[in-house]
Backbone as XML, in Angstrom:
<?xml version="1.0"?>
<chain id="A" units="angstrom">
  <residue number="1" name="MET">
    <atom name="N" x="0.960" y="24.714" z="13.809"/>
    <atom name="CA" x="1.016" y="23.758" z="12.733"/>
    <atom name="C" x="0.471" y="22.428" z="13.262"/>
  </residue>
  <residue number="2" name="THR">
    <atom name="N" x="-0.399" y="21.815" z="12.512"/>
    <atom name="CA" x="-0.994" y="20.548" z="12.905"/>
    <atom name="C" x="-0.393" y="19.442" z="12.068"/>
  </residue>
  <residue number="3" name="LEU">
    <atom name="N" x="0.037" y="18.390" z="12.759"/>
    <atom name="CA" x="0.555" y="17.224" z="12.042"/>
    <atom name="C" x="-0.605" y="16.336" z="11.646"/>
  </residue>
  <residue number="4" name="ARG">
    <atom name="N" x="-0.585" y="15.929" z="10.460"/>
    <atom name="CA" x="-1.655" y="15.095" z="9.952"/>
    <atom name="C" x="-1.219" y="13.631" z="9.945"/>
  </residue>
  <residue number="5" name="ARG">
    <atom name="N" x="-2.000" y="12.800" z="10.555"/>
    <atom name="CA" x="-1.681" y="11.371" z="10.572"/>
    <atom name="C" x="-2.287" y="10.714" z="9.348"/>
  </residue>
  <residue number="6" name="THR">
    <atom name="N" x="-1.515" y="9.906" z="8.733"/>
    <atom name="CA" x="-2.025" y="9.153" z="7.584"/>
    <atom name="C" x="-2.029" y="7.673" z="7.944"/>
  </residue>
  <residue number="7" name="ARG">
    <atom name="N" x="-2.975" y="7.002" z="7.418"/>
    <atom name="CA" x="-3.043" y="5.567" z="7.631"/>
    <atom name="C" x="-2.019" y="4.890" z="6.752"/>
  </residue>
  <residue number="8" name="THR">
    <atom name="N" x="-1.258" y="4.025" z="7.352"/>
    <atom name="CA" x="-0.307" y="3.266" z="6.538"/>
    <atom name="C" x="-0.855" y="1.874" z="6.325"/>
  </residue>
  <residue number="9" name="ARG">
    <atom name="N" x="-0.757" y="1.452" z="5.137"/>
    <atom name="CA" x="-1.214" y="0.123" z="4.757"/>
    <atom name="C" x="0.012" y="-0.722" z="4.473"/>
  </residue>
  <residue number="10" name="THR">
    <atom name="N" x="-0.020" y="-1.938" z="4.952"/>
    <atom name="CA" x="1.088" y="-2.831" z="4.674"/>
    <atom name="C" x="1.057" y="-3.200" z="3.201"/>
  </residue>
  <residue number="11" name="ARG">
    <atom name="N" x="2.162" y="-2.933" z="2.549"/>
    <atom name="CA" x="2.252" y="-3.231" z="1.120"/>
    <atom name="C" x="3.249" y="-4.347" z="0.900"/>
  </residue>
  <residue number="12" name="THR">
    <atom name="N" x="2.925" y="-5.214" z="-0.008"/>
    <atom name="CA" x="3.809" y="-6.322" z="-0.349"/>
    <atom name="C" x="4.625" y="-5.949" z="-1.579"/>
  </residue>
  <residue number="13" name="PRO">
    <atom name="N" x="5.697" y="-6.684" z="-1.856"/>
    <atom name="CA" x="6.442" y="-6.424" z="-3.086"/>
    <atom name="C" x="5.551" y="-6.517" z="-4.333"/>
  </residue>
  <residue number="14" name="ALA">
    <atom name="N" x="4.594" y="-7.445" z="-4.331"/>
    <atom name="CA" x="3.693" y="-7.574" z="-5.482"/>
    <atom name="C" x="2.852" y="-6.309" z="-5.654"/>
  </residue>
  <residue number="15" name="ASP">
    <atom name="N" x="2.440" y="-5.692" z="-4.539"/>
    <atom name="CA" x="1.693" y="-4.432" z="-4.611"/>
    <atom name="C" x="2.544" y="-3.335" z="-5.247"/>
  </residue>
  <residue number="16" name="LEU">
    <atom name="N" x="3.803" y="-3.284" z="-4.854"/>
    <atom name="CA" x="4.676" y="-2.214" z="-5.339"/>
    <atom name="C" x="4.884" y="-2.255" z="-6.844"/>
  </residue>
  <residue number="17" name="VAL">
    <atom name="N" x="4.922" y="-3.443" z="-7.413"/>
    <atom name="CA" x="5.140" y="-3.546" z="-8.855"/>
    <atom name="C" x="3.837" y="-3.812" z="-9.611"/>
  </residue>
  <residue number="18" name="ARG">
    <atom name="N" x="2.736" y="-3.734" z="-8.880"/>
    <atom name="CA" x="1.409" y="-3.966" z="-9.449"/>
    <atom name="C" x="1.336" y="-5.319" z="-10.166"/>
  </residue>
  <residue number="19" name="SER">
    <atom name="N" x="1.807" y="-6.335" z="-9.440"/>
    <atom name="CA" x="1.843" y="-7.675" z="-9.984"/>
    <atom name="C" x="0.707" y="-8.511" z="-9.417"/>
  </residue>
  <residue number="20" name="ALA">
    <atom name="N" x="0.200" y="-9.392" z="-10.216"/>
    <atom name="CA" x="-0.836" y="-10.324" z="-9.768"/>
    <atom name="C" x="-0.441" y="-11.718" z="-10.240"/>
  </residue>
  <residue number="21" name="PRO">
    <atom name="N" x="0.289" y="-12.469" z="-9.393"/>
    <atom name="CA" x="0.703" y="-13.810" z="-9.824"/>
    <atom name="C" x="-0.508" y="-14.703" z="-10.038"/>
  </residue>
  <residue number="22" name="GLY">
    <atom name="N" x="-0.312" y="-15.727" z="-10.813"/>
    <atom name="CA" x="-1.385" y="-16.691" z="-11.057"/>
    <atom name="C" x="-1.723" y="-17.449" z="-9.787"/>
  </residue>
  <residue number="23" name="PRO">
    <atom name="N" x="-2.657" y="-18.358" z="-9.876"/>
    <atom name="CA" x="-3.077" y="-19.091" z="-8.686"/>
    <atom name="C" x="-1.970" y="-19.993" z="-8.143"/>
  </residue>
  <residue number="24" name="ALA">
    <atom name="N" x="-1.993" y="-20.179" z="-6.838"/>
    <atom name="CA" x="-1.011" y="-21.045" z="-6.180"/>
    <atom name="C" x="-1.215" y="-22.493" z="-6.618"/>
  </residue>
  <residue number="25" name="PHE">
    <atom name="N" x="-0.150" y="-23.253" z="-6.560"/>
    <atom name="CA" x="-0.201" y="-24.680" z="-6.838"/>
    <atom name="C" x="0.584" y="-25.388" z="-5.748"/>
  </residue>
  <residue number="26" name="GLU">
    <atom name="N" x="0.612" y="-26.698" z="-5.778"/>
    <atom name="CA" x="1.238" y="-27.470" z="-4.711"/>
    <atom name="C" x="2.520" y="-28.131" z="-5.175"/>
  </residue>
  <residue number="27" name="ILE">
    <atom name="N" x="3.546" y="-28.039" z="-4.302"/>
    <atom name="CA" x="4.760" y="-28.835" z="-4.452"/>
    <atom name="C" x="4.883" y="-29.621" z="-3.156"/>
  </residue>
  <residue number="28" name="ARG">
    <atom name="N" x="5.765" y="-30.605" z="-3.123"/>
    <atom name="CA" x="5.910" y="-31.416" z="-1.908"/>
    <atom name="C" x="7.376" y="-31.490" z="-1.506"/>
  </residue>
  <residue number="29" name="LEU">
    <atom name="N" x="7.605" y="-31.313" z="-0.218"/>
    <atom name="CA" x="8.930" y="-31.485" z="0.372"/>
    <atom name="C" x="8.844" y="-32.667" z="1.317"/>
  </residue>
  <residue number="30" name="ASP">
    <atom name="N" x="9.535" y="-33.735" z="0.986"/>
    <atom name="CA" x="9.493" y="-34.962" z="1.782"/>
    <atom name="C" x="8.058" y="-35.407" z="2.037"/>
  </residue>
  <residue number="31" name="GLY">
    <atom name="N" x="7.218" y="-35.255" z="1.027"/>
    <atom name="CA" x="5.828" y="-35.675" z="1.117"/>
    <atom name="C" x="4.890" y="-34.641" z="1.715"/>
  </residue>
  <residue number="32" name="ARG">
    <atom name="N" x="5.438" y="-33.575" z="2.279"/>
    <atom name="CA" x="4.622" y="-32.513" z="2.893"/>
    <atom name="C" x="4.194" y="-31.507" z="1.835"/>
  </residue>
  <residue number="33" name="PRO">
    <atom name="N" x="2.895" y="-31.261" z="1.691"/>
    <atom name="CA" x="2.449" y="-30.301" z="0.679"/>
    <atom name="C" x="2.771" y="-28.862" z="1.086"/>
  </residue>
  <residue number="34" name="LEU">
    <atom name="N" x="3.267" y="-28.102" z="0.122"/>
    <atom name="CA" x="3.574" y="-26.687" z="0.335"/>
    <atom name="C" x="3.026" y="-25.886" z="-0.839"/>
  </residue>
  <residue number="35" name="PRO">
    <atom name="N" x="2.549" y="-24.675" z="-0.587"/>
    <atom name="CA" x="2.069" y="-23.844" z="-1.693"/>
    <atom name="C" x="3.232" y="-23.172" z="-2.419"/>
  </residue>
  <residue number="36" name="ALA">
    <atom name="N" x="3.062" y="-22.944" z="-3.694"/>
    <atom name="CA" x="4.039" y="-22.206" z="-4.491"/>
    <atom name="C" x="3.263" y="-21.349" z="-5.485"/>
  </residue>
  <residue number="37" name="LEU">
    <atom name="N" x="3.894" y="-20.280" z="-5.921"/>
    <atom name="CA" x="3.277" y="-19.378" z="-6.888"/>
    <atom name="C" x="4.033" y="-19.435" z="-8.212"/>
  </residue>
  <residue number="38" name="PRO">
    <atom name="N" x="3.360" y="-19.190" z="-9.305"/>
    <atom name="CA" x="4.060" y="-19.144" z="-10.590"/>
    <atom name="C" x="5.206" y="-18.134" z="-10.534"/>
  </residue>
  <residue number="39" name="GLY">
    <atom name="N" x="6.358" y="-18.547" z="-11.041"/>
    <atom name="CA" x="7.524" y="-17.664" z="-11.067"/>
    <atom name="C" x="8.430" y="-17.800" z="-9.854"/>
  </residue>
  <residue number="40" name="GLN">
    <atom name="N" x="7.987" y="-18.477" z="-8.809"/>
    <atom name="CA" x="8.831" y="-18.658" z="-7.630"/>
    <atom name="C" x="9.846" y="-19.768" z="-7.871"/>
  </residue>
  <residue number="41" name="SER">
    <atom name="N" x="11.020" y="-19.582" z="-7.297"/>
    <atom name="CA" x="11.973" y="-20.688" z="-7.276"/>
    <atom name="C" x="11.534" y="-21.633" z="-6.160"/>
  </residue>
  <residue number="42" name="ILE">
    <atom name="N" x="12.079" y="-22.819" z="-6.168"/>
    <atom name="CA" x="11.756" y="-23.771" z="-5.103"/>
    <atom name="C" x="12.181" y="-23.197" z="-3.754"/>
  </residue>
  <residue number="43" name="ALA">
    <atom name="N" x="13.364" y="-22.575" z="-3.693"/>
    <atom name="CA" x="13.827" y="-21.987" z="-2.438"/>
    <atom name="C" x="12.883" y="-20.882" z="-1.953"/>
  </residue>
  <residue number="44" name="ALA">
    <atom name="N" x="12.392" y="-20.042" z="-2.863"/>
    <atom name="CA" x="11.468" y="-18.970" z="-2.477"/>
    <atom name="C" x="10.165" y="-19.551" z="-1.941"/>
  </residue>
  <residue number="45" name="ALA">
    <atom name="N" x="9.680" y="-20.619" z="-2.553"/>
    <atom name="CA" x="8.458" y="-21.270" z="-2.063"/>
    <atom name="C" x="8.696" y="-21.851" z="-0.671"/>
  </residue>
  <residue number="46" name="PHE">
    <atom name="N" x="9.873" y="-22.437" z="-0.462"/>
    <atom name="CA" x="10.200" y="-22.974" z="0.869"/>
    <atom name="C" x="10.229" y="-21.856" z="1.903"/>
  </residue>
  <residue number="47" name="TRP">
    <atom name="N" x="10.930" y="-20.771" z="1.584"/>
    <atom name="CA" x="11.007" y="-19.643" z="2.523"/>
    <atom name="C" x="9.622" y="-19.127" z="2.864"/>
  </residue>
  <residue number="48" name="ALA">
    <atom name="N" x="8.788" y="-18.952" z="1.844"/>
    <atom name="CA" x="7.435" y="-18.424" z="2.063"/>
    <atom name="C" x="6.621" y="-19.348" z="2.969"/>
  </residue>
  <residue number="49" name="ALA">
    <atom name="N" x="6.937" y="-20.647" z="2.946"/>
    <atom name="CA" x="6.220" y="-21.611" z="3.779"/>
    <atom name="C" x="6.893" y="-21.801" z="5.145"/>
  </residue>
  <residue number="50" name="GLY">
    <atom name="N" x="7.974" y="-21.055" z="5.400"/>
    <atom name="CA" x="8.658" y="-21.145" z="6.686"/>
    <atom name="C" x="9.697" y="-22.240" z="6.775"/>
  </residue>
  <residue number="51" name="VAL">
    <atom name="N" x="10.042" y="-22.859" z="5.649"/>
    <atom name="CA" x="11.061" y="-23.913" z="5.629"/>
    <atom name="C" x="12.412" y="-23.252" z="5.368"/>
  </residue>
  <residue number="52" name="LEU">
    <atom name="N" x="13.352" y="-23.429" z="6.288"/>
    <atom name="CA" x="14.643" y="-22.763" z="6.162"/>
    <atom name="C" x="15.795" y="-23.695" z="5.811"/>
  </residue>
  <residue number="53" name="SER">
    <atom name="N" x="15.615" y="-25.004" z="5.949"/>
    <atom name="CA" x="16.690" y="-25.926" z="5.548"/>
    <atom name="C" x="16.095" y="-27.153" z="4.889"/>
  </residue>
  <residue number="54" name="TRP">
    <atom name="N" x="16.831" y="-27.673" z="3.890"/>
    <atom name="CA" x="16.387" y="-28.852" z="3.161"/>
    <atom name="C" x="17.566" y="-29.666" z="2.646"/>
  </residue>
  <residue number="55" name="ARG">
    <atom name="N" x="18.702" y="-29.533" z="3.294"/>
    <atom name="CA" x="19.893" y="-30.312" z="2.954"/>
    <atom name="C" x="20.725" y="-30.469" z="4.214"/>
  </residue>
  <residue number="56" name="THR">
    <atom name="N" x="21.511" y="-31.521" z="4.273"/>
    <atom name="CA" x="22.465" y="-31.672" z="5.368"/>
    <atom name="C" x="23.864" y="-31.767" z="4.780"/>
  </residue>
  <residue number="57" name="THR">
    <atom name="N" x="24.847" y="-31.357" z="5.556"/>
    <atom name="CA" x="26.230" y="-31.397" z="5.079"/>
    <atom name="C" x="26.755" y="-32.825" z="5.086"/>
  </residue>
  <residue number="58" name="ARG">
    <atom name="N" x="27.757" y="-33.083" z="4.259"/>
    <atom name="CA" x="28.339" y="-34.420" z="4.137"/>
    <atom name="C" x="28.966" y="-34.911" z="5.423"/>
  </residue>
  <residue number="59" name="ARG">
    <atom name="N" x="29.800" y="-34.109" z="6.017"/>
    <atom name="CA" x="30.585" y="-34.567" z="7.152"/>
    <atom name="C" x="29.798" y="-34.591" z="8.456"/>
  </residue>
  <residue number="60" name="ASP">
    <atom name="N" x="29.161" y="-33.504" z="8.806"/>
    <atom name="CA" x="28.542" y="-33.396" z="10.129"/>
    <atom name="C" x="27.022" y="-33.487" z="10.133"/>
  </residue>
  <residue number="61" name="GLY">
    <atom name="N" x="26.389" y="-33.547" z="8.967"/>
    <atom name="CA" x="24.934" y="-33.623" z="8.912"/>
    <atom name="C" x="24.236" y="-32.354" z="9.383"/>
  </residue>
  <residue number="62" name="ARG">
    <atom name="N" x="24.909" y="-31.224" z="9.232"/>
    <atom name="CA" x="24.329" y="-29.940" z="9.651"/>
    <atom name="C" x="23.321" y="-29.439" z="8.624"/>
  </residue>
  <residue number="63" name="PRO">
    <atom name="N" x="22.261" y="-28.785" z="9.091"/>
    <atom name="CA" x="21.225" y="-28.312" z="8.163"/>
    <atom name="C" x="21.704" y="-27.146" z="7.306"/>
  </residue>
  <residue number="64" name="ARG">
    <atom name="N" x="21.250" y="-27.146" z="6.068"/>
    <atom name="CA" x="21.557" y="-26.064" z="5.137"/>
    <atom name="C" x="20.304" y="-25.726" z="4.343"/>
  </residue>
  <residue number="65" name="GLY">
    <atom name="N" x="20.256" y="-24.496" z="3.856"/>
    <atom name="CA" x="19.164" y="-24.016" z="3.008"/>
    <atom name="C" x="19.759" y="-23.008" z="2.062"/>
  </residue>
  <residue number="66" name="ALA">
    <atom name="N" x="19.021" y="-21.979" z="1.737"/>
    <atom name="CA" x="19.528" y="-20.943" z="0.843"/>
    <atom name="C" x="20.489" y="-20.035" z="1.605"/>
  </residue>
  <residue number="67" name="PHE">
    <atom name="N" x="21.599" y="-19.710" z="0.988"/>
    <atom name="CA" x="22.572" y="-18.799" z="1.593"/>
    <atom name="C" x="22.739" y="-17.571" z="0.705"/>
  </residue>
  <residue number="68" name="CYS">
    <atom name="N" x="23.193" y="-17.775" z="-0.530"/>
    <atom name="CA" x="23.424" y="-16.629" z="-1.407"/>
    <atom name="C" x="22.173" y="-16.261" z="-2.214"/>
  </residue>
  <residue number="69" name="GLY">
    <atom name="N" x="21.364" y="-17.248" z="-2.553"/>
    <atom name="CA" x="20.146" y="-16.995" z="-3.315"/>
    <atom name="C" x="20.354" y="-16.723" z="-4.794"/>
  </residue>
  <residue number="70" name="ILE">
    <atom name="N" x="21.602" y="-16.844" z="-5.283"/>
    <atom name="CA" x="21.863" y="-16.578" z="-6.697"/>
    <atom name="C" x="22.593" y="-17.726" z="-7.390"/>
  </residue>
  <residue number="71" name="GLY">
    <atom name="N" x="22.675" y="-18.872" z="-6.744"/>
    <atom name="CA" x="23.267" y="-20.047" z="-7.376"/>
    <atom name="C" x="24.770" y="-20.149" z="-7.318"/>
  </residue>
  <residue number="72" name="SER">
    <atom name="N" x="25.429" y="-19.374" z="-6.456"/>
    <atom name="CA" x="26.881" y="-19.423" z="-6.380"/>
    <atom name="C" x="27.419" y="-20.357" z="-5.309"/>
  </residue>
  <residue number="73" name="CYS">
    <atom name="N" x="26.655" y="-20.567" z="-4.230"/>
    <atom name="CA" x="27.249" y="-21.233" z="-3.066"/>
    <atom name="C" x="26.917" y="-22.716" z="-2.920"/>
  </residue>
  <residue number="74" name="PHE">
    <atom name="N" x="25.905" y="-23.228" z="-3.544"/>
    <atom name="CA" x="25.517" y="-24.637" z="-3.483"/>
    <atom name="C" x="24.993" y="-25.083" z="-2.117"/>
  </residue>
  <residue number="75" name="ASP">
    <atom name="N" x="24.660" y="-24.174" z="-1.229"/>
    <atom name="CA" x="24.079" y="-24.561" z="0.059"/>
    <atom name="C" x="22.636" y="-25.023" z="-0.092"/>
  </residue>
  <residue number="76" name="CYS">
    <atom name="N" x="21.960" y="-24.619" z="-1.140"/>
    <atom name="CA" x="20.526" y="-24.908" z="-1.290"/>
    <atom name="C" x="20.247" y="-26.160" z="-2.107"/>
  </residue>
  <residue number="77" name="LEU">
    <atom name="N" x="21.216" y="-27.049" z="-2.244"/>
    <atom name="CA" x="21.013" y="-28.242" z="-3.057"/>
    <atom name="C" x="19.864" y="-29.080" z="-2.530"/>
  </residue>
  <residue number="78" name="ALA">
    <atom name="N" x="19.097" y="-29.623" z="-3.450"/>
    <atom name="CA" x="17.967" y="-30.482" z="-3.114"/>
    <atom name="C" x="17.827" y="-31.537" z="-4.197"/>
  </residue>
  <residue number="79" name="THR">
    <atom name="N" x="17.115" y="-32.595" z="-3.873"/>
    <atom name="CA" x="16.791" y="-33.606" z="-4.867"/>
    <atom name="C" x="15.401" y="-33.268" z="-5.382"/>
  </residue>
  <residue number="80" name="VAL">
    <atom name="N" x="15.319" y="-32.913" z="-6.656"/>
    <atom name="CA" x="14.057" y="-32.474" z="-7.269"/>
    <atom name="C" x="13.615" y="-33.515" z="-8.295"/>
  </residue>
  <residue number="81" name="ASN">
    <atom name="N" x="12.454" y="-34.092" z="-8.048"/>
    <atom name="CA" x="11.915" y="-35.114" z="-8.948"/>
    <atom name="C" x="12.933" y="-36.215" z="-9.238"/>
  </residue>
  <residue number="82" name="GLY">
    <atom name="N" x="13.648" y="-36.639" z="-8.185"/>
    <atom name="CA" x="14.615" y="-37.726" z="-8.302"/>
    <atom name="C" x="15.994" y="-37.322" z="-8.770"/>
  </residue>
  <residue number="83" name="ARG">
    <atom name="N" x="16.186" y="-36.055" z="-9.125"/>
    <atom name="CA" x="17.501" y="-35.578" z="-9.592"/>
    <atom name="C" x="18.229" y="-34.872" z="-8.454"/>
  </residue>
  <residue number="84" name="PRO">
    <atom name="N" x="19.339" y="-35.446" z="-7.957"/>
    <atom name="CA" x="20.066" y="-34.818" z="-6.849"/>
    <atom name="C" x="20.843" y="-33.590" z="-7.312"/>
  </residue>
  <residue number="85" name="ASN">
    <atom name="N" x="21.279" y="-32.809" z="-6.333"/>
    <atom name="CA" x="22.178" y="-31.666" z="-6.550"/>
    <atom name="C" x="21.587" y="-30.554" z="-7.399"/>
  </residue>
  <residue number="86" name="GLN">
    <atom name="N" x="20.299" y="-30.316" z="-7.253"/>
    <atom name="CA" x="19.644" y="-29.209" z="-7.948"/>
    <atom name="C" x="19.664" y="-27.983" z="-7.038"/>
  </residue>
  <residue number="87" name="ARG">
    <atom name="N" x="20.095" y="-26.850" z="-7.557"/>
    <atom name="CA" x="20.122" y="-25.623" z="-6.756"/>
    <atom name="C" x="18.704" y="-25.056" z="-6.666"/>
  </residue>
  <residue number="88" name="ALA">
    <atom name="N" x="18.117" y="-25.175" z="-5.474"/>
    <atom name="CA" x="16.713" y="-24.788" z="-5.255"/>
    <atom name="C" x="16.479" y="-23.304" z="-5.497"/>
  </residue>
  <residue number="89" name="CYS">
    <atom name="N" x="17.512" y="-22.482" z="-5.381"/>
    <atom name="CA" x="17.332" y="-21.044" z="-5.615"/>
    <atom name="C" x="17.228" y="-20.724" z="-7.104"/>
  </residue>
  <residue number="90" name="LEU">
    <atom name="N" x="17.617" y="-21.661" z="-7.968"/>
    <atom name="CA" x="17.574" y="-21.431" z="-9.411"/>
    <atom name="C" x="16.490" y="-22.228" z="-10.129"/>
  </residue>
  <residue number="91" name="VAL">
    <atom name="N" x="16.014" y="-23.293" z="-9.509"/>
    <atom name="CA" x="15.029" y="-24.157" z="-10.162"/>
    <atom name="C" x="13.630" y="-23.590" z="-9.940"/>
  </residue>
  <residue number="92" name="PRO">
    <atom name="N" x="12.914" y="-23.299" z="-11.013"/>
    <atom name="CA" x="11.545" y="-22.804" z="-10.849"/>
    <atom name="C" x="10.643" y="-23.904" z="-10.295"/>
  </residue>
  <residue number="93" name="ALA">
    <atom name="N" x="9.769" y="-23.531" z="-9.377"/>
    <atom name="CA" x="8.793" y="-24.477" z="-8.837"/>
    <atom name="C" x="7.765" y="-24.779" z="-9.916"/>
  </residue>
  <residue number="94" name="ARG">
    <atom name="N" x="7.432" y="-26.035" z="-10.065"/>
    <atom name="CA" x="6.440" y="-26.482" z="-11.039"/>
    <atom name="C" x="5.362" y="-27.276" z="-10.304"/>
  </residue>
  <residue number="95" name="PRO">
    <atom name="N" x="4.123" y="-27.199" z="-10.751"/>
    <atom name="CA" x="3.064" y="-27.969" z="-10.094"/>
    <atom name="C" x="3.424" y="-29.454" z="-10.009"/>
  </residue>
  <residue number="96" name="GLY">
    <atom name="N" x="3.274" y="-29.997" z="-8.797"/>
    <atom name="CA" x="3.527" y="-31.413" z="-8.592"/>
    <atom name="C" x="4.966" y="-31.789" z="-8.326"/>
  </residue>
  <residue number="97" name="ASP">
    <atom name="N" x="5.894" y="-30.825" z="-8.268"/>
    <atom name="CA" x="7.286" y="-31.157" z="-7.983"/>
    <atom name="C" x="7.388" y="-31.929" z="-6.676"/>
  </residue>
  <residue number="98" name="ALA">
    <atom name="N" x="8.235" y="-32.961" z="-6.682"/>
    <atom name="CA" x="8.515" y="-33.742" z="-5.477"/>
    <atom name="C" x="9.970" y="-33.490" z="-5.090"/>
  </residue>
  <residue number="99" name="ILE">
    <atom name="N" x="10.163" y="-32.773" z="-4.014"/>
    <atom name="CA" x="11.497" y="-32.420" z="-3.552"/>
    <atom name="C" x="11.778" y="-33.217" z="-2.292"/>
  </residue>
  <residue number="100" name="THR">
    <atom name="N" x="12.971" y="-33.789" z="-2.213"/>
    <atom name="CA" x="13.347" y="-34.510" z="-1.002"/>
    <atom name="C" x="14.587" y="-33.878" z="-0.405"/>
  </residue>
  <residue number="101" name="THR">
    <atom name="N" x="14.659" y="-33.937" z="0.920"/>
    <atom name="CA" x="15.826" y="-33.430" z="1.634"/>
    <atom name="C" x="17.045" y="-34.181" z="1.129"/>
  </residue>
  <residue number="102" name="GLN">
    <atom name="N" x="18.066" y="-33.433" z="0.790"/>
    <atom name="CA" x="19.288" y="-34.056" z="0.292"/>
    <atom name="C" x="20.257" y="-34.245" z="1.432"/>
  </residue>
  <residue number="103" name="GLU">
    <atom name="N" x="20.714" y="-35.463" z="1.584"/>
    <atom name="CA" x="21.692" y="-35.760" z="2.636"/>
    <atom name="C" x="23.074" y="-35.825" z="2.019"/>
  </residue>
  <residue number="104" name="GLY">
    <atom name="N" x="23.966" y="-34.977" z="2.518"/>
    <atom name="CA" x="25.342" y="-34.954" z="2.037"/>
    <atom name="C" x="25.441" y="-34.608" z="0.572"/>
  </residue>
  <residue number="105" name="HIS">
    <atom name="N" x="26.117" y="-35.476" z="-0.186"/>
    <atom name="CA" x="26.365" y="-35.201" z="-1.608"/>
    <atom name="C" x="25.203" y="-35.585" z="-2.503"/>
  </residue>
  <residue number="106" name="GLY">
    <atom name="N" x="24.149" y="-36.169" z="-1.944"/>
    <atom name="CA" x="22.973" y="-36.473" z="-2.731"/>
    <atom name="C" x="23.032" y="-37.765" z="-3.500"/>
  </residue>
  <residue number="107" name="ARG">
    <atom name="N" x="24.037" y="-38.560" z="-3.258"/>
    <atom name="CA" x="24.173" y="-39.828" z="-3.990"/>
    <atom name="C" x="24.269" y="-41.004" z="-3.005"/>
  </residue>
  <residue number="108" name="ALA">
    <atom name="N" x="23.300" y="-41.112" z="-2.121"/>
    <atom name="CA" x="23.285" y="-42.200" z="-1.138"/>
    <atom name="C" x="23.170" y="-43.561" z="-1.826"/>
  </residue>
  <residue number="109" name="ASP">
    <atom name="N" x="22.681" y="-43.570" z="-3.075"/>
    <atom name="CA" x="22.500" y="-44.833" z="-3.793"/>
    <atom name="C" x="23.807" y="-45.382" z="-4.348"/>
  </residue>
  <residue number="110" name="LEU">
    <atom name="N" x="24.886" y="-44.609" z="-4.307"/>
    <atom name="CA" x="26.174" y="-45.079" z="-4.841"/>
    <atom name="C" x="27.000" y="-45.702" z="-3.716"/>
  </residue>
  <residue number="111" name="ALA">
    <atom name="N" x="27.539" y="-46.850" z="-3.967"/>
    <atom name="CA" x="28.419" y="-47.495" z="-2.973"/>
    <atom name="C" x="29.795" y="-46.860" z="-3.076"/>
  </residue>
  <residue number="112" name="VAL">
    <atom name="N" x="30.403" y="-46.566" z="-1.939"/>
    <atom name="CA" x="31.726" y="-45.941" z="-1.936"/>
    <atom name="C" x="32.736" y="-46.896" z="-1.394"/>
  </residue>
</chain>
């Protein structure tokens, strides 16, 4: 019996569902341009660009990014177009979005 070798091709999730997303557009994280695709959440665009954290914790300033990916945990909070406390895993990326790293509770402008 002869074993037959087959060529394996790397397939992406888009290949598996026969999807062809529209052209990439640009969003910005702290002024840094990043590519995003139609239908991606901001967190997915960050992950695809190799960005793993975009928030710091209130008490210790530890880095945070997406944890649950479904909007339950609030680890992925970001300031999107000037609005703090937006869950990046739920907010769709839009052309020209300006996202800034959120420090703590996202309200540094409020005096305590």
